[in-house]
N, C-alpha and C positions, 0 to 999 in steps of 0.2 A: 837358362833363358828366363828373363824376368818378365813379369806382367805388371801392368799399371793397376793402381787401386781401383780405378773406375771400371776396370774390366771384371773385377771379382766382387765388388761391393754390391750388396743387395739394396733395393730401394729403402727398406726399413732399417738398415744398419745406421748407427750414428756416424756422422761425417768424420772423415779423417782429420780435417782442419777446422777447428771450432771457429776461427776467425772468418773463414770462408762461409761457414754456416750462418753466422750472424749477419754477414753481408747480404745473404739471399733470403734470410728468414727474419722479418721485422719483429716477430714475437720473441725470438731468441735474443735479438739485439736489445729489446726492451728489458728482458729478464736480466741480461748481463749488466745493463746500465743500472737497473734497480739494485742488484747485488753490490755494485761498486758504491752506490750512494749509501746503502745500508752499512757497508763496512766503514765508510767515512764517518757516518753517524755514530757507530759503535766506538770508533777510535776517539771521537770527541769526548765521550764519557771516560774512556781510558785516560785522556789527557787531563781533564779538569778534576777528576777524582783525587789526584795527587794533592790538590789544595784542600779538599774536604778532609782527606784522611790524615795527611802529614801535618797540616797547619791547624785546622779547626779542631780535629778530634784528638790529636796526640800532643804535639809539642807546644803550640802557642799558648793554650790555656794555663798550664802550670808555669811556663817560662815567663809569660807576661805578668802573671800574678806575683812571681818572685821579683820581677823588675819593679812592679808597683809597690811591693812591700819595701824595697830598697829606698823608694822615694817617700814612704809614709812618715807621718809625724809620730809623736810619742804615743798617741792614742790609736795608731794603726790606720789612720785615714789618709787618703790622698784628696787633692782638691782640683780636679779638672774643671775648667771654665768657672772657677769659683765655688763649685759644689763640694760638699764634704761627704765622701762615701768610703766605706770600708775597702781597703786594698783588695780583699778577697772577692769583692763584688765588681771590680773594675772590668774584668773580662766579659762576664755575661751582660753587664750593662752596655758595654761597647758593641757587642754583637747585636743587641736589641736596637741600639741607636743606628747602626749601619743599615739594618733591615728597614727601619722606618724611613730612612732616606731613600733606600733603594725602591720603595714602593712607587714613588712618583717617577723615578728614572725608568723603571721597568715598564710602567704603563705607557709613558710617553714614547719610549723606544719601540715597544710593541706596535703602537699605532703607526709610527713612522715606517717600521718594517713592512707592515701589511699594506700601507699606502704606496710605498715606493718599490716593494719587491726586493729590497736589498737585505734580506735576512742574513745571508752568509757574511757579507761585508761587516754588518753591525755585530754579529755574533763573534766573529774572529777579532774584530777591533777591540771589543770589550775584553775578550780573552787575553789579548796581549797587554792591555792596561793592567788587568789583574795580575798577570804573570810578572810584570815589571815591579808592581808594588810588593808582590811576594818576595821577589829577589832582593828588594830593598830591606827586608827584615833581617838580612845579614848584619846590618848596622845597629840592630837593637841590642843594647847592652847597658850595664850600669843601672842608672835610675831613669832611663829615657822612656818611661812608660807612655808619655804623650806621643812620642814618635811611633811606638808600637800601636797605640790606639788609632792614630791617623792612618797608618799603613793598613791596618785591619779594616777600617771603614772603607777605604778606596778599593782594596782587593775584594772585599765581600760584596760591595755593590756591583763591581765589574763581573764577578762570578755569577751573581744572581741574574743579571741581565743576559749574559752570554748563555747560561743554561736555559733560561726561559725561551730564548730564541731557538735554541736547539730542539726543545720540546715541540715547537711548532712544525717541525719536519715530520713528526710521527704519522699524522693522517695520510701523508703522501707516500710513505715508505712501506705501508702494509695495508692489505684489505682488512675490513672490519673483523673477520674471524681470526686474523693472524696478528693483530696488534698486541695481544697479551704476550705472545711468544717473542715478538720483535722487541717490545719494551723490556721484557725480562732479560733478553740476551744483552741489550744495551747496559742494563744495570750490572750484569755479570762481568762484562768487559770493564766497567768502571771499578768494580771491586778487585778485579784481577790487576788492573793497572795501579790502583792505589796500594794494593798489597805488595806488589813487586817493588815499588819504590820504598815502602816501609821496611822491607827486608834489607835493602841496601842501607837505609838510614839506621836500622838497628845495628847492623854490622859496624857502621861508622861510629855510632855512639858507644857501643861496647868496646871498641878498640881505640877510643880517643886518647887514652894514656900512652899506648904504644906508638901512636902517631904524633905524640907531643902536643896534643890539644887539650884545652880545658873542657869541662863538660858544657859550659856555656857556649864556647866557640863551636863545639860539635853540634849543639842544638841550632845555632844560627846557620850553620852550613846545611843542616837538614831542612830548615825552613826555606832557605834560598833554593835548594835543589828542587823543591816542589814547584817554584816559579819557573825554573829552567825546564823541567819536565813538561809542564803545562804549555810553555811556548813552543817547545820542539814538536810535540805530537799534534798541536793544533794545525800544523802544516797539512796533515792528512785530510781533515774535513775541509780545509781551505781549497785543496785540490780536487776533492771528490764530490762535494755537495754542490747542487745548483744554487744560484743566487736566491731564488724565491722558494719558500716553503709553502706547504698547504696543498689543498685539493680543489682550488677554484680557478682553473685556467682562464675562463672567460673573464672573470673579474680581474685576474692578474694582467691580461692583455689590455684591458680597459684602463687600468690604473698604474701600470708600470712606469709610464712617463710623466705622471702627474706630480707636481711639486709637493713638498711636505710642509709648505708654509702654513697650511691650515690644520696642522696636526693637533694643536691644542683644542681647537673646536671639534675636530674629529674624535679626540679623546673624550670630550664631554659627551658627545653623541654615543660613543661606545659604552660609557658607564650608564647612561640612561637606557641604552638598548638592552643591556643585560637584564633589566627588570622585565623585559618581555619573555624571559626564559626563567621563571622562578624555580623550576625543578633543577635546572643546572646550578643555580645559585644555592639551592638547598644542599646539593651534593658538595659544592665548593665550601660551604660553611662547615659541613662535617669534616671534610679533608683538612681545612685550615686548622680545625681544632685538634683532631687526633694526631696529625702529622707535626704540629707544633710540639706536642709532647714527645713524639719520636725523636725529632731533631734536637730537642733540648737534652734528652738522655744521651744522645750520641755526642753532642758538642761539649757537654759538661761531665762526661764519664771520667775523663782523665783527671779533671779537677777534683771530682768526688773521690776517685781512687787515691790520689796523692795526698789530699788534705784530710780526708775523713778516715780512709782505710789504711793510710800509711804505706802505700805501694811505692816501690822504687821506680825510677824512669824505665828501667829495663822491663819490669813487670807490666807497666802501662803499655809500652810498645808491643810486647808479646801478646797482650790481651787484644789490642786493636788488630794485630795481624790475624788472630783467631777469628775476630769479627769479619775481617775482609775475606778470609778463606771460606768460612762457613756460609757467609752471605752469598757467595757465588752459587753454591749448591742450593741455598735457600731460595734464591730468586728463580732458579730454573725449576726447582721442585714445586714451589707455589704456582708457577706458571702452568705446570702440568696439571696440578690439582684444579686450577681454574678452568681448564678445558673440560673437566668433567662436572664440576659443581658450580661454575660461574665465578666471575671476578668478585662480585659483591659479597657473596657468601664466604669466599676465601679471605677477603679483606677483613670481614667481621671476625672470622676465626683467628686471624693474626692479631687483632686487637685484644682478644681474650688472652692470647699469649703474651702480649705486652704488659697487661695488667699483672699477670702472674710474675713476669720477670721483674717488674718494678717493685713489687712487694718483697720478693726475695732479695733484691738489691738493698732494700731498707734494713733488713735484718742481717745483712752480710757481716761476718766478723772481720775485725781489722787485722792486718798483718798476716793474712792467709791467702797467698796468691792463687792456690789451687781453686778456691771458691770463686775468686775473681775471674779466673779463666773459664770456669763453668758458666758464670754469668755472661761472659763474652760470647760463648757458644750459643747460649739461648738468644741473645740479642741478634747475632748473625743469622740464626735460623729464620727469624720473622722479619728482619730488617729489609733485605733486598726485595723479597716478594711483596710485602705490603706496599712498598713505594712503587715498584714497577707496575703492579696491577692498578694502583690508584691512578698512575699516569695514563695507562692505556684506557682505563674506563672513562676518564675525563675527556680523552680525545674524541669519544663518541658523542659527547654532550655539547660540542662546540659548533656553532653555525659555520658553514663553509666560508672561507675567506677571512675569518677572524681568529685564526689559530694563534698568532703571536700575541694579540691583544689579550685573549682569554688566558693563555698560558702565562702571561705576565702577572695576571692576578693570582693564578694558581701557584706561581713561583714565590709568592709572598711567604709561603710556608713549605719549604722543601730543603734539600740538602744544604745546610749551612745558612739558611735564610729565615729561620723562624725568629719571631720576636716576642710573642706573648709568653712562651715558655721560659726563655732566659730572663725575662723581666720578673716573672713570678718566682723563678729559682733565686734570682739575686735578691729580691725583696724578702723572701723567706729566710735567706741567710742573714740579711741585714737585720731582721727583727729577732731571730732566734740565736744566731751565731752557730748554727748547726747545719752541716750539709746533709745530714740524714733528714731533717725536717724539710730541707729544700728539695731533695729528691722525691720524697713521698708526696709533696704538694703537687707534683705533676700528674698524679692519678686522675685529677679532675678532667684533664684534657682527653684522656682515653675514654672515660665514662661518658662524657657529653658527646664526643665524636661518634661513639658506637650508637648511642641513642638516636642521634640525628640521622646517621647513615641508614639505620633500619627503616626509617620513614621515607627514604627516597625511592620512588617508583622508577627504576632505571629504564625499563622498556618505554614507558610513556615519556620519559625525559628525552630519550634519543629520538623518538618520533616527533616530539615537539619542535626540535631544531631542524628536522628534515633530513636526517642522516639514515642510512640503511641500518637495520637492527641485526647484530650478529646472532648466530644460531643459539649460542648459550651465553647467558648473563649471570 
């Protein structure tokens, strides 16, 4: 003889049907909805990290440099737009140029997003533009370096705008004391996704002979695969995230239906309004400096490894895979450390780690993959955590309702969108002809960034914008 669950279930037992529980418990329904949104946000990092890892970090730098060298004159120069530059400087210069263009696009798009509440539509729209441009890199061969430069500019601008808009969701996805953990988990998803695609690409590149492919064709397939991956997994945030990001529902309701025709004027007011929060700007200055150094190390590591250290493509991909894997644990580890010691002190510690890593990279012997792998592990340990904590800390310093606009400025120096570092790196190589001189020139970004961050009174900065102060900073 059977009995029903209701006859035996105690009042404090968990409900047998979670769906029924959420229907009768608004708080449970809200928690479930929040978890769904968080998952969609994590998968957005999983999706776009393929572009950062496969394209910017591994394959495009060395490959586009080879294509540029194919087009170079007898003195080793190429002449884009009538300018004479070393073929070896074309990639870092193009990255810098793309970021300079993206600054205006990010600021304007962030203003439009905050004004109209269409964060998701703009974020995913730019993601698909970037994915299509990345897939177009399949046609980059021979001496078509200008095509490669144009596709890189389009893809990097689209990537920068899309990621800046995704960052604007963070304040609405976690309470102040939980943002470090949520941000760190997002970075961990990104490194896991980027690493998984890199494993597949490494297998393809290693087996290109057996598949009847040239090494160049294999690289072009790897580049295009990043665009396909990006497009496919962007469907998840498209389905899971709400249209509007941020934490200002009253302002959202008031402005959701307002036209964006005055966005340029609004952008001007935004830039002027930032001066009302000088402590936020001081933190932003520190971040823009030290993270430009971080991103330049990441984006130019393959170029440094191939041209200066004589590493084969297989060694480069293996090293980046190590960065991806170690960075997952690094992001989560530094997130836990921040719970005890605070985000600011943890970031400062990570910057010391970066200085040590860069110095060791300068003295790295050539043709010694084992040392290059050790350097990759050191980079991975501090990479994810320093970036994740920087993002979550900045989210506390933004006035409510201005998330996309402020994160658009923040994104001027983030994954794949630094510009000062690549410019200094390219100039150093242009002047000295040595990638070792180029890599050690980046020390200045970490030293200045550390010095400025030390002077930021984080608690006072959070109070100044009217946000709740987390228990530990």
